[in-house]
N, C-alpha and C positions, 0 to 999 in steps of 0.2 A: 545384573542392576536394579530389578523393580520397576522401571519405567523405561519408555521406547525412547529411543534418540533423541527421533524429531519430537516428542514431547517436551524432551529436556529446552529445547531450541525455545520453545516460547515463555521458559523460568529462566534462562542464561544468554548473558549479552552477548554476542560474539564480538563486540567492539564496546563502543561507547553507550552508554542507555541515555546519554545526555545529550539533547537536542541542540539545544540552543543554549551551550555554557555562560558564554559573556555573552549579552544582548549589547556589547557596543560594535560600533559600525567597526569594521575592518581598515586596516591602515589602505592607502590609496582612493578613499572619496570622505566625504565630510558628509557621511551617513549614520551618524550615530552619537557624535558626541553630545555630552550634556550642552543643555540653554546654555550654560556660562564660557560654555568655549565654543560657541555658536560662528567668533571669527575665523577660528582655525581652516587650513586649508585644505582641500580634497587629499592630500597625503600628511603634511605636515604644517605646512605654511606656503602663501602665496609668495611669487617672486616681487620684486619692488613695483614693479608697474599693475600690481593687480592681476595678472595670468595667472593662472593654475598652473601650477610649475613642479616639477615631480621632482629635479634636480635638488630642489630648495630644501624635500625632506629631509634630506640625512646627506654629510659633504661625503662618507664613505660608499653609502649606498648600500650596509650590510644591516640585515633586518632589526632594529631595535628592539628593545623590550614591549613598547607600546604598540608596535608593528605586530608583532609576534602574537599580544593577548587578543588585540582587535581582529587580526586574521583569523581568529580562532572561529567565531561567528559563519563563515563561510564554509569552513570546515565541518562544523557540527551542522550547519543547517543544511546542507547539502548530501550529508554523508548517507551512505548505505544502512545505516545504523539502525533505524526504525524498523528497515527490512528485515535486519537479523533477528530484530529483538519481537519482532512480530510474526515472523516467519512468512513475510509476505511474499518471498520467491515463488512459492508455491502453493496455490491456495488450498485449506485442509478444514477438516472437520473433526470435534471431538467427538468420541464417542464412552459412555461410562461403562464400567464394566463394574462387576460387584465388589470388587476391591478399589474402584476410585480409580484404577488406572486407566491409561488411556493409549488407544491407536489411532492411527491416521491413516487418511485417504488424501491420496493425490487431488482429486476433486471431490467438494463436499458430498453426499450421497445424499441426506434426507433433507438438504438444503437444494440440490440439484437434481436430484431424479426423480422422477415422477411417481415412486411408489413403488410398493412391491406386496407381494403375496401376503407378508407378515402383517401389513399394514392393514389388512383384508380389503386389498384393493383388486380390483379385476377388470374383468374386460366391460362390464356393463356401469362397474362403479369406479368413477374417474378419483385421481388421487386425493385425498382429503390428511391432509397435515394434524390436524387436533383430534387423531382417532380416541385416543387414550382420555383425553379432559372434555370428552361432550357427550350428550346422552346419546340415546342407542339410535335414533332421528339420525340428530347430527352428524354419527358418528358411519353413519350410512353413506351422509353426506351431498352425494351430487345425484341428478335425476339420472336413469340409464338412458342408455340412450336406444335407438332403436336396433344397431346391429349388435349390441350387447344383451337386448333382449331378445335375439334369436337363437344366444346361447345357453340362458339360463332356466332354470325349471318354469313348465306353464303356470305354476301357483303361484307366481310374483306378478305383485301389484305392478299393472302397468300403467305407464305415465299417458294424458290424455292426447299428448302430442304425437305419442309412438305406440301405435295399439297392438295386441299382440298377435303376435305370427307364429303359428305353428309349423312345426320342419315337413308336415306334406304340403305344407301350403309354400315353402321356400324355393323359390327358383334361383337357378345358376345365372352367373352375371349377362351370361349370352341367352337367356329365354329358354333353356330345354330343363325339364324336370327330373328332380333325381329319381335315378332306378332304386328299386327296393333294399338291394345291397346297400348301395350306397345311403340312403336313407336309415338302414341300421346302422352303419358306422358313426353317423352323425347323431343319434339319438343316445349310442353308448357313451361319445364325447360330452354331451349335454350331460347325460348321467354323473358323469365323473365330476363334470366341473359344479353341477349343483351339490352333490356330496363334500367336494371340496369346501364350498359356499358357505356350509353348514360346520365344519368342522372347524378348529381351533389352527390344527398343521397344516402349514399352507403348503399348497401343491409343487412338487418336487420341478426343478427343471426339467428332469428326462421326462415327466410326465407332458409338461409343457410340448418337449420336443416331440414327442410320439403325438398328441391331437396335432401338433402343425405337418407330420407327417400322414396322419390319416384324411388329415382337410385339404392336403395338397395330391392326394392322391384321386377326392372324388369331385372335388370344385374346381371350378373353372379358376385358372391363373389369376384373373382378376376379382376374383370374388373377394370382398370388402372382410370377412369372416376369415380368411388365410392374412391381411392386413394387421388385424387385431390382435391375432395370436403370434406373429411376426412382430411388432411393435412389442407386446409381452413379453416374448421372449428376448429381444434384444435388451429391453430393460433390466431383466433378470441374469443376463450376461453380465452387465456392467455392473450390476450390485456383487456378482460373484469376481470381480477384478480381469474377468475374462480378456483376450486379446481384442483390444480395440476394432480390430482389422473384421473382428465376428460379428459383433453389434451395428457398426457401421451397417454393413452389407444388410443386414434385415431390417436396419433402420430404412435405407434407401427403398429397398423392396416394398416393404409399407405402405411408403410415402407417396411411391410410384402408384399403386392400386388407390388408395384415395384420393388421388390426384385424378383419376381416370372415372372413379365415381362420383367425384363431388360432393359438395354437402357434407362436408366431413371438416370442418375448417379446426375445431379442436383436437381431433385425432392427427391433423397437418402438422397443427403447430407441436404438438408431443413428439411428434417426427422428425421436424427440424431440430427440437431440443436434443433427440436422442441422435441425429446424426452430428450435429455441433458440439456434442460431449464426447462421441470418439474422434473427431479431429482433434478437441482440444489434447485429449491425451494422445493423441498421435504429432502432435507440435505442431500441428496446420494451423497456427491460429486466425491467420487471414479468412480459409475456408470456413473456419466454427462463426467468426463474425458474420460474414456473409450470412448464413441460415440462421444465426440467430435475429438478426435483423429481418429477415422473410418471416420468423416465427410472430417477432414482436408487430411488426406490419400487420398480420392476420389478427391476431387477438387484440388490437387495442380497441376497436369497438366491440368487443365480446365483455358485456356489463354483466354475463349470467355469473350466478356463483360460482359455476363447476370451472369456470376460467382462472380465476384466481391463483390457484397452486401453482398451475403453469405458467403463468405471468410471472408468480414468482420465481421460480425454475428458471425461466429465461432469464431475465433482470439479473439473479445473482451469477448463472456462468458467464452474462455478459462482464460482469464485473470480475470475475475470474480471469475469464480470458484478454480482456484489455489488462488487468493487474499483471498479467506475464507477460504483456508487450510492455510494460514499464509506462502506460500509459493510465497511472495510478487516478488523477485526476477524474479523465472519462469514466475510469471505472467507481469511482466512488460515487456519480450521479445515478449511477444503475445498481450498485449495494442500498441506496436511499430508497431508489423506488421502489426493489424489491422487499426492504425492509416496511414499508408503508404498505403493502400489497398483504404481506404476512398476519400485519398485525390485524388486519380485518377477520383473518380467517382463522388466527390461533387465539385461543385464552389467555392470558396475559402470564398466566403461571407458569402456561408449556415450557420445559425445559429448551426444546429445538429454538424456541422464541428467544431464551436468554443467551443460548450460545449465539444467534444472530444479531444479538444486540454487540457482544464482542466483538463479532466479527466487523460487523460495520463501525464501531468503535477503532478497530487498527486501523481502519482502512481511512479513516479521519485524523488517525496518528500518522500515517504514512503520508498524507500531504501538510502534516504538520498546522493541523487546525486542532488544537489540543483541549481547546474550552469545548466544542462539540462532541469529541471524541472522550472526555470525562465526564459529560452527561450520560453518554451511553453505556460506558464502562460499569458505571456507578448503578444504572438498572440492572445490567446483567449482574454483576455481583449480590443485589440486593436479592434478586430472582434464584441465585444459585445458593444462597444460604439460606433461602425459605424453603427451596424443593428438598437439598440435600442435608442442612443443618450447617456447623459451623466445623473449619476444617477439611474441608473436600477438596480434591484436587482441582476442580473448578472454579475455587476460591481463591485457591494458588494463582492459578493461571491470569484470571479476575486482576489480582492484585500486584501480578510482575506485571502487568501492563500498564496497569495505574500507576505504577512505580517510575514507568516510561514517560508517561504523561504529565508526573507532576515534574521530573526533570525537565519537561522540555517548557513547562511552566516558571519553570526556576526555582518553582517550590521543594527542595532539595531536602527539608527536613522530613515533608511527607513523604517523601520517596523513599526515603531511607524508611520509615515506619513502616511501609508496604512490605519494602524488601526483607526485614527484620521477620516480619508476620508470616511471608511464604518460607521463610529459612525455619523456622519453628513448626509450619504444617510438615513439611519433609521431613523433618526431625522427628517427630511423633507418628511418621508411616514407616520410620525406620528406614529414611532415605536418607542417609547422611552423606553419601558418595556425590549423590546429586546437589544437597545442600551445599557441600564445596563450591560447586560453580555458582550458586547465589553468593557466593562471598565475593566473588569477583566484579559484582554489581554492587555490592555496597560498600566495595572500597572504590569503586569511580564515583562514586555518589559523595564519601570521605574525601576524596580529591575536590571534588565540587565544592566541598564545606570548608573547604581550607584545612580540614585534619589529617595532614599529612603523614603524620607518623602514628595515626592509628589505621591511616590506609595500607601502610608500609607494613606492619605488623598482620593486619587481615589478608596478605596478599602473599608475602612468606607463608603463611599458614596452610594456605590454598595450593602454592606452588608444590609444600611438602606432603599433599594426599592427590597430586595429579600425575598421570604416567608419563616417563619422560618419552621428551618428543612431539606429545600431542599438542592439538590445536589448541585446546583449553588451556593447558599449560603454555603453550606459546603466548598466547593472549594477557595471562596474568602475569607473564614474565615482562610484556611490553605496559602494562598498566603498572608495572614494579617500576620500570623507567620513567614512566610518565611521574609517577608521584616523586621519585627523587629530582627529577628536573624542577616539581614544582618547590621542593627544599633548596633549590639551587645545587645540588650535590650532581656536577655535570658529571665527574668521573664517575660515580656509578650509575649516574642515567646512559651512558655509552655503552658501559660493560654490560648491563641488562639488554640495551639496544642490540650492539654487535652479535649477541648470545641469540636474540628472536631473529635476529635476518638471518644467521648462518642456519638457522631450523626452517626456516619458512624458506629460503632459495634451495636449500637440499630436499623438502618437500615437493617443492614444484620443477626441480629439475627435469627437463625429459616428459614431463606432464603435457597431453594434449587434450584434456579434458579433465573429466573426473566428478565427485559429487558437487551440487553446486550450494552445498551448506559448510562442505570444507572450501569451496575458493571464494565465496563470499567472506569467510571467516580469514582467510589469506591478505584478501584486499582489503577489508578493514584494519589488519594487522598493521599492513604497508601505509594505509594512512595516517593511523597515529604515530608510527615511528617517524612519518614526515614531519608529522607536528612538533615531534621532540629534538627532530634536528635542526625546524626553524625557532625555536625556543632556547637551540645551543648556537644561532646564528650562522649556521652553515646550510647555507640555501640552496649550493649545488648536490650536497647529498639528500635534500627535502625534497628536491626535482625529480633527481634519480626514483625517490621511493615511491611518490607519487606517479609516473609514469608505470613504473610494475604493477601499483595497485589499478591503473586505470585499463593496463592489459587484459586483467581479470575479470573487472566489472564490464569489457566490451563481451566476454565470453557468457554473459548473462542477462539476456535482453531485459528482465524483469527491473534489474538493477538501472533504467536511464536515468534514475534521480540521481545515483551513487558515481554514475558515469560523468553525468555534468557536473557534480559536487568534485571531482580529482581535475575535470580540466579547468574550471573556474578557479583552485588553487594553484595548479599550474600555470595560471595568467595572471594571477596576483605577483605571485612569486618572481615572473620573471618581469611585470611592470615593477614591480620594487625594486629589481637589480637593472633597471635601464634598458632593457631587451624587450622594447616596444613591440616592435617591427613581430617578434617571436611571439608576446603574448595575446595580441590581437585572434589570432586563428583559434586559440584554444579557450576563449573566451566568447569569440562568436558562434563556438560550436558548444559550449555550454548551455546560453543563452537557447539556442534552438532546441538541445535536448530538453531542457527546461519546460520548453511550449509545449511540448509532447507529454512529458510525466507531468507534471502540473499544471498546466494551461497557462495561458496568457496573460491572468491576472494574480496571480500570485507574488506575493512579497520578493520571493525568493530570486525573481527573473527581474525584479525590479534593483536589486542588490548589486546583480551581476551586469545587469543594462548601466547603472551606474559608473561601476567602473570600467566599462569597456568606452562608456563616452570620458573618464577620462585620460585614457590612451590615446583616443582621438585629438584630444584638447592639446595633449603632450607634441601629436605630429602635426599639432596646428590645421587638423582636419575638424574646423569651427563648427562649421552644417551637420555634419555627420554626430559631433557630439552633442547639440542644442536637439536632433532629432531623439536621440538616444535619453538623452536627461528630459526630452516633453515624456516620454514613453512610461521613463519610471517616475516622474511626478504622478502621474493618471493613477499609475497603480498604487501609490502609497496613498494617493490620497483617498484610495477608495479601500485599502486595507489598515490603513492606519488612521486616517482625518486630514484634514488639512493643519492642522496647527501640530501633530505631533512630531516630535524632533527630527526622526529621521526625515519624513518629507519636508520640514522647515531647511535641512541642509540641502537637499535637494533645489529648492527654491532659491538657495544662497549661489550652488554652481552654477547655477541657470544665471542670476544677476549678473556672477562674475563674466561669463561668457556672454553673453548680450552685453556687458560693457564694452567687452573687448570687439566684437563686433562694430560697434558705433550704432547699437539697436536702444539706444536711448528708451524709449516709450515701455520695449520689453524688460529692460533692466530693471526701472522705476517699479512698474508695477510690481517684479517680482520681490524686490526691496519692503513695499509696499506691503504687499501681506505679510513679509517677514514681522515689521513691526506691529502691524494688526494682531496678530497670533501670540506674540511675546506680552503685549499689553494683556492679554487676557491670563495671563500666568502670574501677574503680581509680585512680590518681592523678589521669588526664589530666581526671576529670569530680570531681575534688576540690570547686573550687568551689559547681560546679552543685550537686552533691550535698548540697553546706552549704544554699545557699539554698533547695531541694527539701525538707531535712527542717525547714526553716524553716519553709515550707508550711504542711507538713503538723503542725506542731506549734501554728500557728497556729488552725489549722481543729479541732482536738482539742479545743483549748483554750476554744475560742470556745463560749457557752452558747446564741448564735443570732444568726444574720446577718440581716442588714436586708434586706429585700426590696429589687428594683429599682423606681424610680419608675415610675408607669405611662406608658402613651402619649401 
């Protein structure tokens, strides 16, 4: 097909590419209605006594149009779509060939690995990321360590801190002098090393293996030189994609020797990194974290220039590892720290720095911080165009990510512009079949823009070019059903939905695992199909489909946010259908998973906490409801500001609940805040302000407030 399938994941959505399509409050909480509807209830209205009342929302408790459109927010907000679009399920890095096509590695090499012989990096020379973009002195980069000097040529200029040592003066670790035969072997190895340093061709892995064999035959097992060569060999094994257990053993061997010898903090940090990288590849993420934190602790006070690339590699691998565990907010902190280090050691025009701007932009996108993501991806795009010219695959990937970000910012026209440029780049490279995949994203944006007829034509054309039963064809079919739903053509929508469900069920029947990308695609499709059935007022079918998606997400640890999204959506549907006791566990699990994935201060957590509080109000657990509302309010104040409509909605909910608890002062305080903030908004908030002032006057004029009924 001309481009690797994994690279296509960056250009093609596995499902939705819109992160927050309708930034309204979803049904169940007054958390995003316009200021003019400030007085609306948490679901639709309040009971006559002012108590939040789910039953008052609808006589039949069938999801109405407003509920469906509002609930899209939580569905899109917490979905794994960003993961799909950005391929965050496994950390990867791009390498450009002469044809500008790309290959992937499971863990980024040039960002996480500490160098290679091809980088002119070897024992005495530590990793220098800016090799091709610095002068000859900075290309050499880092001071030679004493251990490195012992194995380099005698005519190398020695550091004043590390005096020259000839092979005749070398002692074994336990103090014995080398025999003439052993000395000859070492001299031969040194000569080979020196020759390799002067040649453009890197030393082969086989040569390093032979060197390690020679050293091991004549030197003490604890000789630091053995550790150096073992570490180097381990790095090269990792670069070649060897079994992680192989370079794990070499890393552990080198670490043991360095720790015994002492005074090798940087080398020890490199060993921790190599060991952690092996454990990451083996799926031993908790062990990987332990070693990475040890490396970080060891290197944190090391301000030498030569330590910077190691710190960078450790920070990025920490980000990769935490991301693979679904802890995206914590991972982001390490990506940002690593990028800051890399900016100090790389020229701004270096292609690897541009790629890492994009990678960190993806990390911001993952936690839905779109403004920060946009700034970084635009820097990556600008650099890639300067480096490669117009129309490169790097540009296409950057623009694909930008389209996701614009969708999250609800700038759908800009998203569409980026998608069309991506498609044109692929077409120019005779990658028409791959460009068909981009059509799915284009159609999704057309739906967001209300261009349903255009979306249907785009999807029908895409389906005609996709293989029967393929994941992409299923996705296109789901999106076609969604477009028909928006046209209110439920008959066509259900027809295509049933077709997609049949294929998905068939593909997953009896499956006990498989490719994570395929699983994620299926989970996303089930989630989209659930939304379609919500729109068609079939909540039981929607819940069933969400449960199928949830079972898939639980198989993918890195999709913790998608798991939380499905749990929240199921909880909402159960809440809307008066199954409150069933709803609460789902929403509690969603909140717990969001704390792990996005952190305790993310606005998506506030959204779920608000709905969870509604459920507790319905059960008359008012103390618990207040606790949840207050936490949601504190998050919204920090993320949205004290006067934003979502924040004011929480104040309104608290005013009502405090009133029901006869806590008049707290109720008045919340009502006063609402009035004060609405007064700042002027004429557009005139009606809402009048309603808020009436609520405040009623509270101030009341002598007492009846307590809520006992549970």
